[in-house]
N, C-alpha and C positions, 0 to 999 in steps of 0.2 A: 468562543464557539467557532469563529471563522479563522482560527489560526492556521488551518490546513491550506488556506489560500496562498500561504507563503512557501508551500512545498514545491519542489521542482516539477512535480506532476501538474499541479494547478497553474503554476506560472507558465508552463508549456502550453496549457489550454488557453490561457489568456493571450499569449503571443500569437497562437493560431487564429484566435478571434480577431485580434488587431490586424493581422495580415489580410484576412478575408474581408474585413470592413474597409481597409484601405483599397483593396481591389474593387470593391463595390463602388466606392467613391470615385475612383478613376473611371470606371465604366459609365457611371452616372454623368460625370462631367463630359465624357466623350459624347454621350448622347445629347447633352445640352449644346455642345459645339456643333454637332450635326444639325440640330434644330435651328441654331442661329444661321447656319449656312442656308438651310432650306427657306427660312423666313426672308433672308436677303434675296434669294432667287425669286421667291413669290413677289416680293416688292418690286423687283425689276420687271417681272412679267406684267404685273398690274399697272405699273407706271408707263412702260415703254411699248408694250406689245401692240396696243391699239391707238397709240398717240398719232397725231398728225405727222405725216412723213416730212423730213427735212431734206434740203437739197444736198447734192454731193459736195458743193463748196463748203457747207457747214460741217459735213462729216468727213472731209478729206483726212484730217489728222487721226480720226478713229480707224480708218483703213490702214494707217501706218502703225499705230499703237492703240489698241482698243482699251478704253477705260472700262473696268468691270461694271461700273454703274450704268454704262451706256449700252450694255448688251440688250438685244431685242429692239433697239431703237429702229424705227422705220426710216428708210432713206430712199429717195426717188432718184433713179439713175436713167440717163439717156445716152444711147449708143447702139452698138451692134454686137451680136454674138460672133464668136470665132468657132464654128462647128468643128474645124479640124483639131482644135485643142480639147474637144470634149473627152471626158473620162468618166468611168463609173467606179464608185467606191464600194469595195467588197464588205461583206459581213455587216450589214446595216439592218438589224431587225426593227420591225414596226408593228406594234400591237401583238407581239409574240410570233410574228411571221418573219422568216428570213428573207433578205432581199438586198437591194443595192440603192445607192443614191447617185444622181447624175450631176456632175459639176461641169461648168462651161466657162471659159474666159469671156469677159464682157469688156469691150474696148469703148471707153467714153469719148465724147466729143473733144475733150481736152488732150486726148492721146494717151491717157493713163488707162491701165487695165486692172480690173478687179475680178474676183471669182464669184460666180453665183451658183448656188446649189438649187437646181430646178425642181427637185422632188424625189420621190421614192418609187422603185420598181420591184415587183416580186421576182423570185428566182424563176428561171425559164424551164420549160419542159422539153424543148428541142435540143438545145446545146448546153450540156452541163457546165456550170461555172460562169454562166452569163445569162442575162435576161433574154427572152424571146425576141423582143424588139425594143429599140430605144427611140422615143419620139424626138424628132429633130427640133431644135430651137427655131423661133421665127427668124426669117431672113429680113434684111433691110433694117432701117432705123426702128428701135424698140424703146419703149418707156417701161422700165421695170421698177417695181417697189419691192425692196428687200429689207430683211431684218438682220442687223449686225450680229455676227457670231464670232467667237474666238476660234482661231485655227487649232488643229489637233496635233498632238505629239507624233513624232515619227515612230513607227512600229518596227520591231526586228523581224519582219517577215516581208517577203517579196509579193509581187502581184503580176499576173500576166500582162501582156501588151495591151494598152488601152484601158488599164485598170489601176487603181490606187488602193493601198492597204488602209490608208486613213486620209483625212483632209489635212495633210501636212503641206501647208502652202509653200514653204521654200522648196521642198522636193518637187512639187507640182510645177513651180516656176522654172526649175532647172530643166524639166522635160520640155516645157514650151519653148524655151530658148529666147524669150524676150522679157523685158521688165514687167513685173506684176507686183501690185501692192499686197504685202503678205502679213500685215498686222491684223487683218480680219477678213472674213468673207461674208457674203450676203445670202441669207436663206430666202428663197423667192416667196413673196406674198401674192403679187399680181404682175401681169405683163400685158402690154398692149402694143400691137394687135395680138389678140389671144389666138394661139394656134388651134388647129382642129383636134389635135391629140397632144397630151402632155403627161408627164409623170404625176403620180398621186401627190396632192399637196400634203404638207406636214400638219398634224393636228396641233392645237394650242397646248402649250406645256401645262401640266397639272398645277393647280394652285392650292392643293390640300396640304396641310402641315404634316400629316402623317402621324406616326406613333412615337416619335422621338421623346416627347415630353412624358408620356406614360411610362416608357421604358426607363427613362432617367429616374423618375420617382420610384419605380420598382427597385432599381439597384440601390438607391439610398435607403429604402425601407429594409432591404435584405441586410445591409450593413448594420442598421439599428437592431434588427431582430437577432443578429448574431450575439450581441451583447446582452440582450434580453434573455436569450437561451442560456448564456453563460451564467447570468445571475440566478436563473431558475434552478440550474443544476447545482450551483453552490448552496442555495437555500435547502434543496432536497438533501444534499450531503450533510449539512449541519443538522437538519431534523433527524436523519437516520443516526448520526453520531449521538445525539441526545437520547434517543430511544434506546440505543445499545447501552449507554451508560446507566440508564435507569433500570434496565433489565439486569445488569451486572450487580447493582446495589441490592436489588430484590433477592437475587440468588445468594448473596453473602448473608443476608439476614436469615433466610430459611435453612442455611447449612449449619447453624448452631455455632458460629464463631465465638470463642471465649470473650472477645472484646464486646461483641454485640450482645452476648448472653448476660454478661455482668451489667451492661448498660440497661438491658431489658429488665433484669432483676431489680436494679436500683429504681427503676420506674414503677415497680409493682407496689401496690398499697399494702402496708403491714396488716397481718391478720389479727383482729381483735378477739381476745379470749371471752367466751360466753360465760356469764354468771350462772352458777348452779342453782336450781330451784330448791327452796327449803322443804324438807320432808314433813308430812303430816304426822299426827300422833298414832294413827292406825298403822302407817308405814313403819314407824319406829318400833311398835309392838310386834309386828310381823317379823321384822328383822331380828329382834331379840329372841323370839321363839325359834327362828331358823338357826340361830347360833347355838341354842341349847339342844338342838336335835329333835324338836317337836314338829 
């Protein structure tokens, strides 16, 4: 009944189903990988974001090479800002609004320098391509609590004077002209003394898992449904073939084929001869008179 499955046509259908299912499995696994990355980021935020700040001495190695598990760790820094080295970073949207971020070198009491991202500024209305005003960092000794962040890659686009295309720490250090720790930078949490005006603080990163799991299960389901659809189509094909064969057999019987006619005749019951009823005396007398012409 299902011998048609070995035809080139149906083998081609099976190959297409297998390719589609393999693509669904690939996309499902890709979504699972993205979910794993999201869960790892959520775990870092939950563990490190609000933890007790550590000292710079404890975090010095992280400013040289940041361990991914230490991202968002709070570090307390003591030193002074270098306002002459301040830059704004272009194309930094926040909550769907375009804007900038303000980065400033921070020289520690040990003589080492790190980069602090002090916050976000909206695009300006007075001068295109720059914010209307940039709040100055506090002068004199400052105690700042920052959260560790990885530096960003260098982008293949330039930026006007006083601006950066990305928080690419080696490029920023080259502009400053003095040694800077480039393994990580600090995203400002608090600073003391607090200035009268400062950029908008950064919101806490989202800790929702998102839709990666549901998308992954959907892709796996699509792959299974492809084979279910193939099986259903094969079953329908087999049923239609059986119905066509039955109709063809019925047409041969009704057309009077000799083979089927002889077989049908052989199946007929033989006709039994009926016994003739015996005539009465009156009927015999009437028959005799009819024969004599009376």
